[in-house]
All heavy atoms as a GROMACS GRO file, in nm:
protein
  540
    1MET      N    1  -1.492  -0.445  -0.281
    1MET     CA    2  -1.402  -0.388  -0.182
    1MET      C    3  -1.490  -0.319  -0.076
    1MET      O    4  -1.577  -0.247  -0.109
    1MET     CB    5  -1.310  -0.284  -0.253
    1MET     CG    6  -1.212  -0.223  -0.157
    1MET     SD    7  -1.070  -0.145  -0.242
    1MET     CE    8  -1.142   0.011  -0.287
    2SER      N    9  -1.461  -0.348   0.047
    2SER     CA   10  -1.538  -0.290   0.156
    2SER      C   11  -1.466  -0.169   0.210
    2SER      O   12  -1.350  -0.146   0.188
    2SER     CB   13  -1.557  -0.392   0.265
    2SER     OG   14  -1.433  -0.417   0.330
    3LYS      N   15  -1.544  -0.090   0.289
    3LYS     CA   16  -1.483   0.034   0.345
    3LYS      C   17  -1.377  -0.002   0.450
    3LYS      O   18  -1.295   0.081   0.486
    3LYS     CB   19  -1.590   0.122   0.401
    3LYS     CG   20  -1.660   0.066   0.522
    3LYS     CD   21  -1.767   0.158   0.574
    3LYS     CE   22  -1.836   0.091   0.695
    3LYS     NZ   23  -1.933   0.178   0.752
    4SER      N   24  -1.382  -0.122   0.501
    4SER     CA   25  -1.282  -0.162   0.598
    4SER      C   26  -1.182  -0.266   0.552
    4SER      O   27  -1.130  -0.344   0.630
    4SER     CB   28  -1.355  -0.210   0.727
    4SER     OG   29  -1.436  -0.323   0.696
    5HIS      N   30  -1.165  -0.274   0.419
    5HIS     CA   31  -1.082  -0.377   0.359
    5HIS      C   32  -0.938  -0.370   0.406
    5HIS      O   33  -0.874  -0.469   0.439
    5HIS     CB   34  -1.089  -0.367   0.208
    5HIS     CG   35  -1.034  -0.484   0.137
    5HIS    ND1   36  -1.110  -0.580   0.079
    5HIS    CD2   37  -0.906  -0.525   0.122
    5HIS    CE1   38  -1.035  -0.675   0.031
    5HIS    NE2   39  -0.911  -0.643   0.049
    6GLY      N   40  -0.882  -0.248   0.402
    6GLY     CA   41  -0.742  -0.233   0.438
    6GLY      C   42  -0.712  -0.091   0.476
    6GLY      O   43  -0.799  -0.004   0.472
    7ILE      N   44  -0.589  -0.069   0.522
    7ILE     CA   45  -0.547   0.064   0.564
    7ILE      C   46  -0.422   0.104   0.489
    7ILE      O   47  -0.327   0.027   0.479
    7ILE     CB   48  -0.515   0.066   0.714
    7ILE    CG1   49  -0.643   0.036   0.795
    7ILE    CG2   50  -0.457   0.199   0.754
    7ILE    CD1   51  -0.617   0.018   0.942
    8LEU      N   52  -0.425   0.225   0.429
    8LEU     CA   53  -0.302   0.285   0.372
    8LEU      C   54  -0.262   0.393   0.474
    8LEU      O   55  -0.344   0.477   0.510
    8LEU     CB   56  -0.329   0.350   0.239
    8LEU     CG   57  -0.352   0.249   0.127
    8LEU    CD1   58  -0.401   0.325  -0.001
    8LEU    CD2   59  -0.229   0.167   0.094
    9SER      N   60  -0.139   0.392   0.515
    9SER     CA   61  -0.092   0.487   0.620
    9SER      C   62   0.049   0.533   0.592
    9SER      O   63   0.121   0.469   0.513
    9SER     CB   64  -0.104   0.428   0.758
    9SER     OG   65  -0.028   0.311   0.767
   10PHE      N   66   0.092   0.640   0.660
   10PHE     CA   67   0.230   0.691   0.647
   10PHE      C   68   0.286   0.697   0.788
   10PHE      O   69   0.219   0.746   0.882
   10PHE     CB   70   0.234   0.831   0.589
   10PHE     CG   71   0.222   0.833   0.440
   10PHE    CD1   72   0.100   0.832   0.375
   10PHE    CD2   73   0.338   0.837   0.361
   10PHE    CE1   74   0.093   0.832   0.240
   10PHE    CE2   75   0.329   0.841   0.226
   10PHE     CZ   76   0.206   0.838   0.164
   11HIS      N   77   0.408   0.646   0.802
   11HIS     CA   78   0.480   0.648   0.933
   11HIS      C   79   0.621   0.702   0.897
   11HIS      O   80   0.690   0.635   0.821
   11HIS     CB   81   0.488   0.516   0.998
   11HIS     CG   82   0.350   0.457   1.028
   11HIS    ND1   83   0.276   0.504   1.133
   11HIS    CD2   84   0.279   0.361   0.971
   11HIS    CE1   85   0.161   0.437   1.134
   11HIS    NE2   86   0.163   0.349   1.038
   12ASP      N   87   0.655   0.814   0.954
   12ASP     CA   88   0.789   0.874   0.930
   12ASP      C   89   0.821   0.887   0.783
   12ASP      O   90   0.927   0.859   0.734
   12ASP     CB   91   0.901   0.790   0.998
   12ASP     CG   92   0.890   0.794   1.150
   12ASP    OD1   93   0.848   0.897   1.204
   12ASP    OD2   94   0.924   0.691   1.212
   13GLY      N   95   0.712   0.924   0.706
   13GLY     CA   96   0.732   0.949   0.561
   13GLY      C   97   0.726   0.825   0.474
   13GLY      O   98   0.744   0.834   0.355
   14THR      N   99   0.710   0.710   0.534
   14THR     CA  100   0.709   0.581   0.460
   14THR      C  101   0.561   0.532   0.452
   14THR      O  102   0.496   0.520   0.554
   14THR     CB  103   0.793   0.478   0.528
   14THR    OG1  104   0.929   0.523   0.540
   14THR    CG2  105   0.792   0.343   0.451
   15PRO      N  106   0.521   0.502   0.329
   15PRO     CA  107   0.380   0.450   0.312
   15PRO      C  108   0.373   0.300   0.348
   15PRO      O  109   0.468   0.224   0.320
   15PRO     CB  110   0.346   0.473   0.168
   15PRO     CG  111   0.476   0.478   0.100
   15PRO     CD  112   0.577   0.527   0.199
   16TRP      N  113   0.262   0.260   0.414
   16TRP     CA  114   0.237   0.121   0.454
   16TRP      C  115   0.098   0.082   0.410
   16TRP      O  116   0.013   0.163   0.403
   16TRP     CB  117   0.247   0.105   0.603
   16TRP     CG  118   0.385   0.133   0.663
   16TRP    CD1  119   0.446   0.258   0.678
   16TRP    CD2  120   0.478   0.033   0.706
   16TRP    NE1  121   0.570   0.241   0.734
   16TRP    CE2  122   0.592   0.106   0.750
   16TRP    CE3  123   0.472  -0.102   0.715
   16TRP    CZ2  124   0.703   0.040   0.802
   16TRP    CZ3  125   0.588  -0.167   0.762
   16TRP    CH2  126   0.699  -0.096   0.808
   17VAL      N  127   0.080  -0.048   0.388
   17VAL     CA  128  -0.054  -0.101   0.361
   17VAL      C  129  -0.074  -0.222   0.455
   17VAL      O  130   0.018  -0.298   0.482
   17VAL     CB  131  -0.070  -0.146   0.213
   17VAL    CG1  132   0.024  -0.256   0.171
   17VAL    CG2  133  -0.215  -0.186   0.182
   18THR      N  134  -0.197  -0.229   0.507
   18THR     CA  135  -0.231  -0.340   0.601
   18THR      C  136  -0.365  -0.394   0.557
   18THR      O  137  -0.462  -0.322   0.540
   18THR     CB  138  -0.243  -0.285   0.743
   18THR    OG1  139  -0.126  -0.219   0.779
   18THR    CG2  140  -0.267  -0.402   0.841
   19ASP      N  141  -0.375  -0.521   0.543
   19ASP     CA  142  -0.501  -0.594   0.517
   19ASP      C  143  -0.577  -0.602   0.652
   19ASP      O  144  -0.516  -0.638   0.754
   19ASP     CB  145  -0.481  -0.728   0.452
   19ASP     CG  146  -0.613  -0.794   0.422
   19ASP    OD1  147  -0.667  -0.764   0.311
   19ASP    OD2  148  -0.663  -0.876   0.504
   20GLN      N  149  -0.704  -0.576   0.653
   20GLN     CA  150  -0.785  -0.578   0.776
   20GLN      C  151  -0.871  -0.708   0.780
   20GLN      O  152  -0.986  -0.701   0.811
   20GLN     CB  153  -0.874  -0.456   0.783
   20GLN     CG  154  -0.794  -0.326   0.800
   20GLN     CD  155  -0.720  -0.320   0.929
   20GLN    OE1  156  -0.601  -0.339   0.935
   20GLN    NE2  157  -0.793  -0.292   1.036
   21SER      N  158  -0.805  -0.820   0.757
   21SER     CA  159  -0.875  -0.950   0.759
   21SER      C  160  -0.991  -0.953   0.660
   21SER      O  161  -1.100  -1.006   0.690
   21SER     CB  162  -0.922  -0.985   0.902
   21SER     OG  163  -0.812  -0.992   0.989
   22SER      N  164  -0.972  -0.894   0.538
   22SER     CA  165  -1.077  -0.890   0.443
   22SER      C  166  -1.104  -1.027   0.382
   22SER      O  167  -1.018  -1.114   0.384
   22SER     CB  168  -1.034  -0.796   0.328
   22SER     OG  169  -0.916  -0.842   0.266
   23ALA      N  170  -1.226  -1.044   0.334
   23ALA     CA  171  -1.264  -1.177   0.276
   23ALA      C  172  -1.189  -1.214   0.150
   23ALA      O  173  -1.156  -1.327   0.131
   23ALA     CB  174  -1.415  -1.174   0.248
   24ASN      N  175  -1.157  -1.109   0.068
   24ASN     CA  176  -1.090  -1.139  -0.061
   24ASN      C  177  -0.940  -1.112  -0.058
   24ASN      O  178  -0.871  -1.140  -0.156
   24ASN     CB  179  -1.151  -1.051  -0.171
   24ASN     CG  180  -1.294  -1.086  -0.196
   24ASN    OD1  181  -1.329  -1.207  -0.196
   24ASN    ND2  182  -1.379  -0.989  -0.213
   25GLY      N  183  -0.884  -1.065   0.054
   25GLY     CA  184  -0.742  -1.046   0.066
   25GLY      C  185  -0.684  -0.925  -0.006
   25GLY      O  186  -0.758  -0.858  -0.084
   26THR      N  187  -0.562  -0.896   0.017
   26THR     CA  188  -0.487  -0.786  -0.041
   26THR      C  189  -0.358  -0.843  -0.096
   26THR      O  190  -0.285  -0.911  -0.020
   26THR     CB  191  -0.460  -0.675   0.058
   26THR    OG1  192  -0.584  -0.629   0.114
   26THR    CG2  193  -0.385  -0.558  -0.006
   27THR      N  194  -0.324  -0.811  -0.221
   27THR     CA  195  -0.201  -0.860  -0.279
   27THR      C  196  -0.113  -0.738  -0.317
   27THR      O  197  -0.168  -0.640  -0.373
   27THR     CB  198  -0.228  -0.943  -0.407
   27THR    OG1  199  -0.310  -1.056  -0.369
   27THR    CG2  200  -0.096  -0.992  -0.465
   28VAL      N  201   0.012  -0.743  -0.285
   28VAL     CA  202   0.109  -0.633  -0.317
   28VAL      C  203   0.204  -0.684  -0.420
   28VAL      O  204   0.263  -0.792  -0.405
   28VAL     CB  205   0.186  -0.593  -0.191
   28VAL    CG1  206   0.291  -0.493  -0.220
   28VAL    CG2  207   0.089  -0.544  -0.082
   29THR      N  208   0.222  -0.610  -0.530
   29THR     CA  209   0.315  -0.649  -0.635
   29THR      C  210   0.410  -0.527  -0.657
   29THR      O  211   0.371  -0.428  -0.714
   29THR     CB  212   0.250  -0.684  -0.767
   29THR    OG1  213   0.148  -0.784  -0.742
   29THR    CG2  214   0.350  -0.736  -0.866
   30GLU      N  215   0.532  -0.538  -0.602
   30GLU     CA  216   0.633  -0.431  -0.626
   30GLU      C  217   0.690  -0.444  -0.764
   30GLU      O  218   0.695  -0.556  -0.821
   30GLU     CB  219   0.742  -0.441  -0.519
   30GLU     CG  220   0.689  -0.409  -0.376
   30GLU     CD  221   0.801  -0.417  -0.277
   30GLU    OE1  222   0.914  -0.455  -0.307
   30GLU    OE2  223   0.775  -0.383  -0.161
   31PRO      N  224   0.735  -0.332  -0.823
   31PRO     CA  225   0.792  -0.337  -0.958
   31PRO      C  226   0.904  -0.443  -0.967
   31PRO      O  227   0.991  -0.448  -0.884
   31PRO     CB  228   0.847  -0.194  -0.978
   31PRO     CG  229   0.772  -0.110  -0.882
   31PRO     CD  230   0.740  -0.195  -0.765
   32GLY      N  231   0.891  -0.535  -1.067
   32GLY     CA  232   0.990  -0.632  -1.090
   32GLY      C  233   0.995  -0.752  -0.994
   32GLY      O  234   1.082  -0.832  -0.997
   33LYS      N  235   0.891  -0.760  -0.907
   33LYS     CA  236   0.887  -0.868  -0.805
   33LYS      C  237   0.760  -0.950  -0.827
   33LYS      O  238   0.665  -0.910  -0.888
   33LYS     CB  239   0.901  -0.809  -0.666
   33LYS     CG  240   1.031  -0.745  -0.642
   33LYS     CD  241   1.045  -0.705  -0.496
   33LYS     CE  242   1.182  -0.639  -0.471
   33LYS     NZ  243   1.191  -0.599  -0.337
   34ASP      N  244   0.760  -1.066  -0.762
   34ASP     CA  245   0.640  -1.151  -0.762
   34ASP      C  246   0.537  -1.096  -0.666
   34ASP      O  247   0.572  -1.033  -0.564
   34ASP     CB  248   0.677  -1.291  -0.719
   34ASP     CG  249   0.758  -1.367  -0.828
   34ASP    OD1  250   0.745  -1.332  -0.942
   34ASP    OD2  251   0.839  -1.452  -0.787
   35PRO      N  252   0.407  -1.122  -0.693
   35PRO     CA  253   0.302  -1.076  -0.601
   35PRO      C  254   0.313  -1.144  -0.462
   35PRO      O  255   0.358  -1.258  -0.454
   35PRO     CB  256   0.174  -1.122  -0.670
   35PRO     CG  257   0.210  -1.148  -0.811
   35PRO     CD  258   0.353  -1.190  -0.810
   36ILE      N  259   0.273  -1.069  -0.360
   36ILE     CA  260   0.278  -1.120  -0.222
   36ILE      C  261   0.139  -1.096  -0.166
   36ILE      O  262   0.088  -0.985  -0.164
   36ILE     CB  263   0.382  -1.045  -0.137
   36ILE    CG1  264   0.521  -1.070  -0.190
   36ILE    CG2  265   0.368  -1.085   0.008
   36ILE    CD1  266   0.626  -0.982  -0.126
   37ASP      N  267   0.075  -1.202  -0.115
   37ASP     CA  268  -0.053  -1.192  -0.044
   37ASP      C  269  -0.021  -1.147   0.100
   37ASP      O  270   0.058  -1.209   0.169
   37ASP     CB  271  -0.126  -1.322  -0.039
   37ASP     CG  272  -0.172  -1.369  -0.181
   37ASP    OD1  273  -0.201  -1.277  -0.263
   37ASP    OD2  274  -0.177  -1.487  -0.204
   38LEU      N  275  -0.086  -1.036   0.143
   38LEU     CA  276  -0.063  -0.985   0.274
   38LEU      C  277  -0.125  -1.078   0.383
   38LEU      O  278  -0.233  -1.130   0.361
   38LEU     CB  279  -0.118  -0.845   0.291
   38LEU     CG  280  -0.058  -0.734   0.209
   38LEU    CD1  281  -0.120  -0.599   0.246
   38LEU    CD2  282   0.092  -0.729   0.234
   39THR      N  283  -0.055  -1.092   0.489
   39THR     CA  284  -0.107  -1.160   0.608
   39THR      C  285  -0.198  -1.057   0.683
   39THR      O  286  -0.149  -0.947   0.712
   39THR     CB  287   0.003  -1.207   0.699
   39THR    OG1  288   0.091  -1.295   0.630
   39THR    CG2  289  -0.049  -1.276   0.822
   40PRO      N  290  -0.321  -1.086   0.705
   40PRO     CA  291  -0.409  -0.993   0.777
   40PRO      C  292  -0.349  -0.938   0.906
   40PRO      O  293  -0.290  -1.014   0.982
   40PRO     CB  294  -0.535  -1.072   0.806
   40PRO     CG  295  -0.538  -1.176   0.697
   40PRO     CD  296  -0.392  -1.212   0.678
   41GLY      N  297  -0.359  -0.806   0.922
   41GLY     CA  298  -0.305  -0.741   1.043
   41GLY      C  299  -0.160  -0.707   1.041
   41GLY      O  300  -0.114  -0.636   1.127
   42HIS      N  301  -0.085  -0.750   0.941
   42HIS     CA  302   0.057  -0.720   0.930
   42HIS      C  303   0.082  -0.614   0.824
   42HIS      O  304   0.041  -0.634   0.708
   42HIS     CB  305   0.138  -0.846   0.894
   42HIS     CG  306   0.138  -0.948   1.004
   42HIS    ND1  307   0.231  -0.948   1.103
   42HIS    CD2  308   0.048  -1.046   1.030
   42HIS    CE1  309   0.204  -1.049   1.187
   42HIS    NE2  310   0.094  -1.108   1.145
   43ALA      N  311   0.144  -0.505   0.864
   43ALA     CA  312   0.168  -0.394   0.771
   43ALA      C  313   0.292  -0.425   0.684
   43ALA      O  314   0.385  -0.494   0.728
   43ALA     CB  315   0.196  -0.264   0.849
   44ARG      N  316   0.290  -0.369   0.563
   44ARG     CA  317   0.400  -0.384   0.468
   44ARG      C  318   0.422  -0.248   0.398
   44ARG      O  319   0.331  -0.180   0.364
   44ARG     CB  320   0.368  -0.489   0.365
   44ARG     CG  321   0.477  -0.507   0.265
   44ARG     CD  322   0.446  -0.627   0.177
   44ARG     NE  323   0.549  -0.642   0.077
   44ARG     CZ  324   0.663  -0.713   0.100
   44ARG    NH1  325   0.680  -0.771   0.218
   44ARG    NH2  326   0.754  -0.723   0.007
   45THR      N  327   0.552  -0.212   0.385
   45THR     CA  328   0.583  -0.085   0.316
   45THR      C  329   0.552  -0.100   0.167
   45THR      O  330   0.555  -0.212   0.110
   45THR     CB  331   0.730  -0.044   0.335
   45THR    OG1  332   0.818  -0.146   0.285
   45THR    CG2  333   0.760  -0.019   0.484
   46VAL      N  334   0.527   0.011   0.102
   46VAL     CA  335   0.505   0.013  -0.039
   46VAL      C  336   0.595   0.123  -0.104
   46VAL      O  337   0.629   0.223  -0.038
   46VAL     CB  338   0.360   0.032  -0.080
   46VAL    CG1  339   0.275  -0.083  -0.042
   46VAL    CG2  340   0.302   0.161  -0.026
   47VAL      N  341   0.635   0.108  -0.227
   47VAL     CA  342   0.712   0.204  -0.299
   47VAL      C  343   0.635   0.250  -0.423
   47VAL      O  344   0.538   0.183  -0.464
   47VAL     CB  345   0.853   0.148  -0.342
   47VAL    CG1  346   0.930   0.105  -0.218
   47VAL    CG2  347   0.833   0.026  -0.432
   48THR      N  348   0.677   0.357  -0.483
   48THR     CA  349   0.614   0.405  -0.607
   48THR      C  350   0.625   0.292  -0.708
   48THR      O  351   0.725   0.224  -0.723
   48THR     CB  352   0.688   0.529  -0.661
   48THR    OG1  353   0.655   0.637  -0.572
   48THR    CG2  354   0.645   0.564  -0.801
   49GLY      N  355   0.511   0.273  -0.777
   49GLY     CA  356   0.503   0.170  -0.882
   49GLY      C  357   0.446   0.035  -0.828
   49GLY      O  358   0.426  -0.054  -0.907
   50THR      N  359   0.428   0.029  -0.696
   50THR     CA  360   0.367  -0.092  -0.637
   50THR      C  361   0.223  -0.101  -0.683
   50THR      O  362   0.147  -0.005  -0.683
   50THR     CB  363   0.375  -0.088  -0.485
   50THR    OG1  364   0.512  -0.087  -0.446
   50THR    CG2  365   0.304  -0.206  -0.420
   51ARG      N  366   0.182  -0.219  -0.722
   51ARG     CA  367   0.043  -0.249  -0.763
   51ARG      C  368  -0.023  -0.318  -0.643
   51ARG      O  369   0.025  -0.416  -0.591
   51ARG     CB  370   0.044  -0.339  -0.884
   51ARG     CG  371  -0.090  -0.352  -0.949
   51ARG     CD  372  -0.104  -0.248  -1.057
   51ARG     NE  373  -0.229  -0.269  -1.122
   51ARG     CZ  374  -0.311  -0.169  -1.162
   51ARG    NH1  375  -0.269  -0.044  -1.148
   51ARG    NH2  376  -0.421  -0.193  -1.225
   52LEU      N  377  -0.135  -0.256  -0.600
   52LEU     CA  378  -0.214  -0.312  -0.490
   52LEU      C  379  -0.346  -0.374  -0.552
   52LEU      O  380  -0.414  -0.308  -0.625
   52LEU     CB  381  -0.255  -0.207  -0.392
   52LEU     CG  382  -0.142  -0.143  -0.312
   52LEU    CD1  383  -0.199  -0.037  -0.213
   52LEU    CD2  384  -0.063  -0.245  -0.235
   53HIS      N  385  -0.366  -0.502  -0.521
   53HIS     CA  386  -0.492  -0.571  -0.560
   53HIS      C  387  -0.572  -0.592  -0.439
   53HIS      O  388  -0.531  -0.663  -0.347
   53HIS     CB  389  -0.452  -0.705  -0.626
   53HIS     CG  390  -0.353  -0.694  -0.735
   53HIS    ND1  391  -0.388  -0.666  -0.868
   53HIS    CD2  392  -0.220  -0.700  -0.734
   53HIS    CE1  393  -0.278  -0.659  -0.941
   53HIS    NE2  394  -0.172  -0.680  -0.863
   54ILE      N  395  -0.687  -0.524  -0.430
   54ILE     CA  396  -0.772  -0.527  -0.315
   54ILE      C  397  -0.907  -0.573  -0.362
   54ILE      O  398  -0.978  -0.504  -0.438
   54ILE     CB  399  -0.780  -0.388  -0.253
   54ILE    CG1  400  -0.642  -0.341  -0.210
   54ILE    CG2  401  -0.882  -0.386  -0.140
   54ILE    CD1  402  -0.637  -0.197  -0.160
   55GLY      N  403  -0.942  -0.696  -0.322
   55GLY     CA  404  -1.066  -0.755  -0.371
   55GLY      C  405  -1.057  -0.770  -0.521
   55GLY      O  406  -0.964  -0.828  -0.574
   56ASP      N  407  -1.158  -0.720  -0.591
   56ASP     CA  408  -1.158  -0.728  -0.734
   56ASP      C  409  -1.111  -0.596  -0.802
   56ASP      O  410  -1.130  -0.574  -0.920
   56ASP     CB  411  -1.296  -0.765  -0.789
   56ASP     CG  412  -1.403  -0.667  -0.754
   56ASP    OD1  413  -1.375  -0.573  -0.679
   56ASP    OD2  414  -1.517  -0.680  -0.806
   57ARG      N  415  -1.048  -0.513  -0.723
   57ARG     CA  416  -0.993  -0.384  -0.776
   57ARG      C  417  -0.842  -0.380  -0.759
   57ARG      O  418  -0.785  -0.447  -0.677
   57ARG     CB  419  -1.051  -0.263  -0.696
   57ARG     CG  420  -1.197  -0.261  -0.680
   57ARG     CD  421  -1.261  -0.212  -0.805
   57ARG     NE  422  -1.407  -0.208  -0.785
   57ARG     CZ  423  -1.490  -0.180  -0.875
   57ARG    NH1  424  -1.446  -0.150  -0.995
   57ARG    NH2  425  -1.621  -0.177  -0.856
   58SER      N  426  -0.776  -0.298  -0.843
   58SER     CA  427  -0.634  -0.280  -0.825
   58SER      C  428  -0.595  -0.138  -0.868
   58SER      O  429  -0.666  -0.071  -0.946
   58SER     CB  430  -0.556  -0.380  -0.912
   58SER     OG  431  -0.582  -0.367  -1.046
   59PHE      N  432  -0.486  -0.090  -0.813
   59PHE     CA  433  -0.435   0.042  -0.845
   59PHE      C  434  -0.284   0.042  -0.823
   59PHE      O  435  -0.232  -0.041  -0.752
   59PHE     CB  436  -0.506   0.155  -0.768
   59PHE     CG  437  -0.495   0.142  -0.618
   59PHE    CD1  438  -0.396   0.210  -0.555
   59PHE    CD2  439  -0.586   0.069  -0.549
   59PHE    CE1  440  -0.387   0.207  -0.416
   59PHE    CE2  441  -0.578   0.063  -0.414
   59PHE     CZ  442  -0.476   0.130  -0.349
   60THR      N  443  -0.221   0.145  -0.883
   60THR     CA  444  -0.076   0.162  -0.870
   60THR      C  445  -0.046   0.276  -0.779
   60THR      O  446  -0.108   0.386  -0.794
   60THR     CB  447  -0.008   0.184  -1.006
   60THR    OG1  448  -0.042   0.072  -1.091
   60THR    CG2  449   0.140   0.200  -0.996
   61VAL      N  450   0.043   0.256  -0.682
   61VAL     CA  451   0.078   0.357  -0.586
   61VAL      C  452   0.179   0.455  -0.649
   61VAL      O  453   0.281   0.409  -0.708
   61VAL     CB  454   0.142   0.292  -0.459
   61VAL    CG1  455   0.191   0.398  -0.362
   61VAL    CG2  456   0.041   0.201  -0.395
   62THR      N  457   0.154   0.584  -0.636
   62THR     CA  458   0.248   0.688  -0.682
   62THR      C  459   0.274   0.777  -0.559
   62THR      O  460   0.181   0.834  -0.506
   62THR     CB  461   0.193   0.771  -0.797
   62THR    OG1  462   0.160   0.685  -0.907
   62THR    CG2  463   0.291   0.877  -0.841
   63ILE      N  464   0.398   0.788  -0.521
   63ILE     CA  465   0.438   0.866  -0.403
   63ILE      C  466   0.512   0.986  -0.454
   63ILE      O  467   0.619   0.977  -0.516
   63ILE     CB  468   0.525   0.782  -0.308
   63ILE    CG1  469   0.450   0.654  -0.270
   63ILE    CG2  470   0.565   0.867  -0.186
   63ILE    CD1  471   0.537   0.548  -0.207
   64PRO      N  472   0.456   1.106  -0.431
   64PRO     CA  473   0.527   1.229  -0.478
   64PRO      C  474   0.654   1.253  -0.403
   64PRO      O  475   0.671   1.209  -0.287
   64PRO     CB  476   0.422   1.338  -0.447
   64PRO     CG  477   0.327   1.284  -0.350
   64PRO     CD  478   0.333   1.135  -0.360
   65ALA      N  479   0.746   1.319  -0.473
   65ALA     CA  480   0.873   1.353  -0.410
   65ALA      C  481   0.848   1.453  -0.296
   65ALA      O  482   0.753   1.537  -0.310
   65ALA     CB  483   0.966   1.413  -0.513
   66PRO      N  484   0.925   1.450  -0.190
   66PRO     CA  485   0.904   1.550  -0.081
   66PRO      C  486   0.927   1.690  -0.131
   66PRO      O  487   1.008   1.716  -0.223
   66PRO     CB  488   1.013   1.513   0.019
   66PRO     CG  489   1.067   1.381  -0.018
   66PRO     CD  490   1.033   1.361  -0.165
   67ARG      N  491   0.846   1.779  -0.080
   67ARG     CA  492   0.858   1.921  -0.116
   67ARG      C  493   0.980   1.981  -0.048
   67ARG      O  494   1.012   1.945   0.064
   67ARG     CB  495   0.741   2.002  -0.067
   67ARG     CG  496   0.612   1.964  -0.137
   67ARG     CD  497   0.504   2.063  -0.094
   67ARG     NE  498   0.378   2.002  -0.106
   67ARG     CZ  499   0.264   2.056  -0.071
   67ARG    NH1  500   0.263   2.173  -0.013
   67ARG    NH2  501   0.151   1.993  -0.087
   68ALA      N  502   1.045   2.069  -0.115
   68ALA     CA  503   1.160   2.140  -0.057
   68ALA      C  504   1.108   2.237   0.048
   68ALA      O  505   1.004   2.299   0.034
   68ALA     CB  506   1.236   2.215  -0.166
   69THR      N  507   1.179   2.245   0.162
   69THR     CA  508   1.138   2.336   0.267
   69THR      C  509   1.201   2.472   0.243
   69THR      O  510   1.317   2.480   0.190
   69THR     CB  511   1.174   2.285   0.404
   69THR    OG1  512   1.319   2.261   0.406
   69THR    CG2  513   1.106   2.153   0.434
   70ARG      N  514   1.130   2.573   0.271
   70ARG     CA  515   1.181   2.708   0.258
   70ARG      C  516   1.243   2.761   0.384
   70ARG      O  517   1.191   2.738   0.491
   70ARG     CB  518   1.064   2.811   0.218
   70ARG     CG  519   1.008   2.778   0.083
   70ARG     CD  520   0.913   2.883   0.042
   70ARG     NE  521   0.791   2.872   0.119
   70ARG     CZ  522   0.685   2.952   0.108
   70ARG    NH1  523   0.690   3.049   0.021
   70ARG    NH2  524   0.579   2.936   0.180
   71ALA      N  525   1.359   2.825   0.366
   71ALA     CA  526   1.424   2.883   0.487
   71ALA      C  527   1.348   3.013   0.528
   71ALA      O  528   1.291   3.084   0.442
   71ALA     CB  529   1.569   2.921   0.454
   72ARG      N  530   1.339   3.033   0.653
   72ARG     CA  531   1.268   3.152   0.703
   72ARG      C  532   1.366   3.252   0.764
   72ARG      O  533   1.462   3.228   0.816
   72ARG     CB  534   1.165   3.115   0.810
   72ARG     CG  535   1.057   3.035   0.745
   72ARG     CD  536   0.952   3.008   0.851
   72ARG     NE  537   0.840   2.951   0.779
   72ARG     CZ  538   0.719   2.950   0.821
   72ARG    NH1  539   0.688   3.019   0.930
   72ARG    NH2  540   0.622   2.894   0.752
   0.00000   0.00000   0.00000
C-alpha cells in the first residue's frame, strides 16, 4: 500500500473513500453485499462494517455515533 493509494474523507458527516489510480486497486465490501472494485478517481460512501481492501491490506470501517451537543 502506498502513501497515495487512496483517500478517506468526510463530507457533511458522511465518510467517503476514493482510489487514487493505485496499481493494486481498492475494493469496497459493504456488510451483506458483494465486493465492488472502485473506479479510480470516483468517490464512494462507506458505512460502519464496510471492509476496505487496499492493495494487500484490508480493514473494517467503524464510524462512531455523533456526540450529543450540549446546550449553552
